[in-house]
C-alpha positions in Angstrom: 95.1 -35.5 39.3 91.6 -36.5 39.2 89.0 -35.0 36.3 86.4 -32.8 37.4 82.6 -34.1 37.7 80.9 -32.8 34.5 77.3 -34.4 35.3 77.6 -36.6 32.1 76.8 -39.8 32.0 79.5 -42.7 31.4 78.7 -45.3 29.2 80.7 -48.7 29.3 82.5 -50.1 26.5 80.4 -53.2 26.6 77.2 -50.8 25.6 75.7 -51.4 29.2 74.5 -48.3 30.8 75.6 -47.4 34.2 74.1 -45.5 37.1 72.8 -42.1 36.2 74.1 -39.1 38.2 72.5 -35.7 37.8 74.9 -32.6 38.9 72.5 -30.1 40.9 75.3 -28.0 42.0 74.1 -24.0 41.6 77.9 -23.1 41.1 79.9 -24.5 37.7 83.2 -26.1 39.3 84.8 -25.1 35.7 84.0 -21.6 35.3 82.8 -20.6 38.7 80.0 -19.0 37.7 76.3 -19.6 39.0 74.4 -22.1 36.9 70.9 -21.2 35.5 68.0 -23.0 37.0 66.3 -25.8 34.9 62.9 -23.8 34.5 64.9 -20.7 33.2 66.7 -22.9 31.0 63.5 -24.2 29.5 61.9 -21.0 29.2 65.0 -19.9 27.3 64.8 -22.8 25.2 61.0 -22.3 24.6 61.7 -18.6 23.4 64.4 -19.5 21.0 62.1 -22.1 19.3 60.1 -20.3 16.7 56.4 -19.9 16.6 54.7 -21.8 14.1 52.3 -20.0 12.0 48.6 -19.9 13.2 46.0 -21.0 10.5 44.0 -18.2 9.4 40.7 -18.2 11.3 37.6 -18.5 9.1 35.7 -15.0 8.6 32.2 -15.0 9.7 29.8 -14.8 6.9 26.4 -13.1 7.0 25.0 -16.5 6.3 26.6 -18.3 9.2 26.1 -16.9 12.5 29.0 -16.6 15.0 29.0 -17.7 18.8 29.5 -14.2 19.7 26.3 -13.4 17.2 23.7 -16.1 17.7 21.1 -16.3 14.9 17.8 -14.1 15.7 14.6 -15.4 14.8 12.2 -13.3 12.7 10.2 -10.7 15.3 6.4 -11.2 15.0 4.6 -8.6 13.4 1.4 -6.8 14.1 -0.5 -5.7 10.8 2.4 -6.5 8.9 5.0 -4.4 10.8 7.7 -6.1 12.4 7.9 -5.5 16.3 10.3 -6.7 18.9 9.5 -9.2 21.5 9.2 -6.8 24.7 6.5 -7.2 27.5 4.9 -3.9 26.1 4.9 -5.0 23.1 3.2 -8.5 23.9 0.7 -6.6 26.0 -0.5 -4.3 23.4 -0.8 -7.3 20.6 -3.1 -8.9 23.3 -5.2 -5.6 23.6 -5.3 -5.6 20.0 -6.7 -9.2 19.7 -9.3 -8.4 22.5 -10.5 -5.3 20.5 -11.0 -7.0 17.2 -12.9 -9.8 19.0 -15.2 -7.3 20.8 -15.5 -5.2 17.6 -16.7 -8.6 15.9 -19.2 -9.3 18.7 -20.6 -5.8 18.4 -20.9 -6.0 14.5 -23.0 -9.5 15.0 -24.9 -8.3 17.7 -26.0 -5.0 16.0 -26.8 -7.1 12.7 -28.8 -9.4 15.3 -30.8 -6.5 16.6 -31.7 -5.0 13.2 -32.9 -8.4 12.0 -34.9 -8.7 15.0 -36.5 -5.3 14.7 -37.2 -5.9 11.0 -39.1 -9.2 12.1 -40.9 -7.4 14.8 -42.1 -4.6 12.3 -43.1 -7.2 9.8 -45.3 -9.0 12.5 -46.8 -5.9 13.9 -47.7 -4.7 10.4 -49.5 -7.9 9.4 -51.3 -8.2 12.5 -52.6 -4.6 11.8 -53.5 -5.4 8.3 -55.2 -8.7 9.2 -57.4 -6.8 11.4 -58.6 -4.4 8.3 -59.1 -7.4 6.1 -63.1 -7.6 7.0 -63.2 -3.7 6.1 -61.7 -4.5 3.1 -64.0 -7.2 2.1 -66.8 -4.8 2.7 -65.1 -2.2 0.3 -64.6 -4.8 -2.2 -68.3 -6.1 -2.1 -69.5 -2.5 -2.4 -67.3 -1.7 -5.5 -68.6 -5.1 -7.2 -72.3 -4.2 -6.7 -71.9 -0.4 -7.9 -72.5 1.0 -4.3 -69.3 3.4 -4.4 -70.2 5.0 -7.7 -71.2 8.6 -7.7 -70.3 8.8 -4.0 -67.4 10.7 -1.9 -66.9 7.1 -0.4 -65.4 5.6 -3.6 -62.4 8.4 -3.1 -62.1 7.5 0.5 -61.8 3.6 -0.6 -59.1 4.3 -3.2 -57.0 6.1 -0.9 -57.4 3.3 1.8 -56.1 0.6 -0.4 -53.4 2.9 -1.6 -52.1 3.7 1.9 -52.5 -0.2 2.7 -50.5 -1.2 -0.7 -47.5 0.9 0.6 -47.0 -1.6 3.6 -47.0 -4.3 1.0 -50.7 -5.5 1.1 -51.7 -7.3 -2.4 -55.2 -8.9 -3.2 -54.9 -12.0 -5.2 -57.5 -14.6 -6.9 -58.9 -14.6 -10.3 -61.3 -16.8 -11.8 -59.5 -19.3 -14.4 -56.2 -19.5 -12.5 -55.0 -23.0 -11.7 -56.3 -24.2 -8.1 -53.2 -24.0 -5.5 -54.0 -25.3 -2.1 -51.3 -23.2 -1.0 -53.3 -20.0 -1.8 -56.7 -21.1 -2.2 -59.1 -22.2 0.3 -61.9 -24.1 -2.2 -65.5 -23.9 -0.3 -67.3 -25.4 -3.3 -66.8 -27.9 -5.9 -69.0 -27.6 -9.1 -69.3 -28.5 -12.7 -68.5 -26.0 -15.4 -66.9 -25.8 -18.6 -63.3 -25.3 -18.7 -61.0 -24.0 -21.6 -59.7 -27.0 -23.7 -56.4 -28.2 -22.7 -57.1 -27.7 -18.9 -55.4 -30.6 -16.9 -56.3 -29.7 -13.4 -58.8 -28.3 -11.0 -59.3 -24.6 -12.0 -60.8 -21.7 -9.9 -64.3 -20.7 -11.6 -65.5 -18.1 -9.0 -64.1 -16.1 -6.3 -66.0 -16.0 -3.3 -63.6 -13.9 -1.2 -60.4 -12.7 -2.4 -57.2 -13.5 -0.6 -54.4 -11.2 0.8 -50.5 -11.5 1.2 -47.9 -9.2 2.6 -44.7 -10.0 0.6 -44.4 -13.9 0.5 -46.7 -14.3 3.5 -50.1 -15.0 3.0 -52.6 -13.3 5.5 -55.7 -15.1 4.3 -56.0 -17.7 1.5 -58.4 -16.9 -1.2 -61.9 -18.5 -0.8 -63.1 -20.0 -4.4 -65.2 -22.4 -6.1 -63.5 -24.8 -8.2 -64.4 -27.3 -11.1 -62.6 -30.4 -12.4 -61.9 -30.7 -16.4 -64.3 -33.0 -18.3 
């Protein structure tokens, strides 16, 4: 009686391999039971194999951002307070910058207007005072000749000069001071005895006093000068 075919590969005694024959019958001829499919057998063998231990996953730290939690950049701030990058906040920040720029322009405009107003005021006051200089010259000459003594006009002249002094009008020019072409106008050049130690031209007589308002000279003092010997 012949042996049943089991699907095993027979190897010759001389070590040479023969043809390979695979048994694909669904019924086992020895037991008469249906055989399991190759896929089921492979799955069963896989289930029987123990699962190798998985390495512990690295826990994310606060310093290292994970893929699920990307690193966030610091949000911009307005006046030192952090804000979120939203369309409304960006629009508010833009409007704030526009407001600050307009405020700076307004402050500069107000300063410029105030400066121009002060210049216009000083110019107007200087123009009025310059027109009153001939009157002040007459009052000064009358006082030098004694025409104001004992008359009611003396008090009026004093009040007039006091009021004009409130606007910054000042008289200058005295005998004996060094000649300064910036504030003096030499009408005469004479010979005169000057004090010892005089090194330059000196005013010896004031023909007409000068007037200034602050640092602005309305009229230079008209004088007579002499040179040292």
